[in-house]
N, C-alpha and C positions, 0 to 999 in steps of 0.2 A: 670298583675294580676288585679283582680277586685278592684275597687275604688268606694267608695261612694262619688259621685260628688255633689257640689252644684247645688241646682235645679235652671233652668234658670230663670231670673227675667221676669216678665211680661213687656210689653211696657208701658211707662208712659203716652201715650195718652189714654184718655177715650175709652172704647170700644163702639160699636154701641149701642144705646139704653140706655146707662147709663147717669143720669142726671148730672147737674153742680155740685151736692153736692158729687159724687161718688169718692171714692180715692182708686183708683186702685194702685198695688205695683208699684214701680218706682225702678231706678237704685240705689237710696239712701235708699229704704225701701223694703227689700225683703218680698216675701210672708210669711204669717203666717207659712206656713208649712215649708218652708226653714229655717226660724229662729228657729223654735222648733227643727228640724233635727240638726242644728248647735249646739244647747244646749244640745243635748243628746249625743255628743261626737263623731262627724265626724272623727276629726283629730285622735283620739284614735283608732277609727275602722280602719281607713286607715294605722295606723302604724301597727295593729294586722294584717291586710291582707298581708302586705309586710313580716312579719315574718311568717305568714301561707305558703305563696308561697316558702319561703326559706326552710321551714320544709318540704315540699311536694318535692322539687328538691333533697334534701339531702336524704330523704327516698328513692327517685326512683333511686339515683345512688349508695347508699352505699350497698355493699354485705349483711351486717348484718342488723337486725332490729335496729333501732334508738330508743332511749328512748321516751317515749310517754310525750308530752308536755301537761300535765294536765292544767296548768295555762292558757296557749294560748287557748286550746279548750274551757275551761269555759269562757273566756273573749269574744272570738268571738261569741260563742253561745248565751250569755246574751245580747250581743249588737244586734244580729240578732232579738232575741225575743222581746227586747224593741222597736226597730224601726219596725218591722213587726206590732206589736200591734198599734202603731201610724199610719202606712200607712193603716191599715185596718179601723181605725176610720176615717181618712182624706178623704179616697176615696169615701165616702158617701155624702161629701160636693161638690157641683157642681163646685164652683169656685176654688177648689183645686184638683179636679179629676185628672187633667193632669200632675199636680207636683207629685202628688202621684204616678202615673203610671211610672214615670221616676225612682223615688226612688224604686219601686218595681222592676224593671229591674236590678238595681244594687244589690238589695238585693238577688236576685236570682242569681246572678254571685257569691256573697259571699258565699251563700249555697252551690253552685256547687264547688268551691274552697275547703270548709270544708270536702264535701263528697268525692272530688278527694283524698285528704289527707288520709282520715279514709280508703277509698277503696284501695289505694295503700299499706296500712299497713297490711290490712287484705289479699290481695293477698301474701304478703310476709311470712305473718303467716302461710298461707296453704303450701306454697313451702318448708317452713322450720320448719313445726310444730313438727317433731322429734328432732331436733337440739335444738329448743328452749324450749321445755318440758324437755329435759334431762338436761338443765343448769340451775340452779337457778339464775346465773347472767343474762342470756337472758330472763328468766321468769319475772325478777323484771323491765324489759323495757316495759312491756305491761300494759295497763290500766286494770283494773279489768273485764271491758267487753270483752276486748281482750282476756285475759287469759280464761274467761269462754267459749269463743268461740274456741280457740285453743283445749281445753281439749275435748270439744264436737266432734269438727271435727277429732282429732286423734282417738277417739273412734269409730266414724262411719266408717273412713276410714280402721281402723283395722277389724272391723266386716266385712265389705265388701270384703277384700281381704282373710280373714279367710274362709268365706263361700265359695268364688268363686274360690280361687286357693290353699290356704295352707292346707285345709282339705284334698285336693286329692294328696298332697305329702307325702313321707316318713316321719316319726317323726322327724329325724335328721335335716330335711329341713323346718320344720314348725316354722320360725322364722320370726318376723316381726320388722323390724326397729332396729335391733342390729348392732351395730358398731364395728369395731375393738377395741383394748384396747387403743388406740389413740384417739378414737371417730372421726376418719377421714371421715367415710362413711357418717356421719349426718352433718359435717360442710360446710357451703357454701365456696365458692371460694374466699378467701380474696386475692389470688394473682392478681386478676383481676384489669385492669388499670382504674383509675378514673380522671377525669378533677376536678381541685381544684383551689382555690384562696387562697394566703398566706395573712394572716390577719396583721401580724406584722413581724417584722425582727426576724429570728430564727438562723441567722449565718449558718454554714456549717454543714450539717445533713449528716450522713451516711444512706443511702436509701438501699444499697446492702451490706449484711453481710458477702458475700463471697468475697468483694472487699474492699480494704482500702481507694478507693476514696470516697470524701463528695461531697455533692451538696448544693451551696448556695441557701438558700431560703429567700428571701427579699419581705417585705411588697408590696402588689400589684401584685406580680408575678403570672402568670396564668401557671400552670403546669399539666402535664400528667403523673402521677405517679402510682406506684402500691399501692393498698390499705393498705396491711399489715404493710409497715414500717411506714406509716403516721397514722394508726388507733388512735395512743395515742394523736397524734395532733388534729386530728378531734373531738376527746370525750374531749378534752381541750378547743375546740373552738379557736384554733390558725391557724388552717386550715379549710376552708369551700368548701364542695363540691358544684360543679355547674353543 
């Protein structure tokens, strides 16, 4: 995962052309840019990047759309804006330009990680748009921007299929996105298998309701399980998708 690293410190020996009074950064005295970046919350951003990667992995492997982590998105976005503003200011200073370029590469990686998380969610919204918009519970998992996107996407797809296909069919067949009484035609496959890690001791859990056998789930175990039986455990953060 992307990580904002401490900028490399300059050599303690004077650079060519510097007079005896010059005071370059040393191992005991980081460059001004590095000191400022540390003060701007480097550790906090690194922790948020770890959470962002976990959110992306869970979103990629979970059959359902996951709840949007608004706090994490806001924290990472704010950190990116603050550090980008500082880098843009520092890069104009000749003696700090190289340090700023290193930080810029790391910030670009953070931006990519954030975009990857959002892009994964939008792809899932597109593939499950009928199921999501038909369920108030699923709609509540979207951010306001995602919900607006889903509604517009669904309208455009419906208009396209109506114009290209449905208008040419007999009236009884002109239906778009209608499911059976149980809604199964719209529901994603929750019986798919997922890789997961058990966060805490859960004892013996019945994972197959057609059988009486139970499976022990201990903290730290790595398992490959059907998603539906562990859905509640995932939502309660007792099991982590990996």
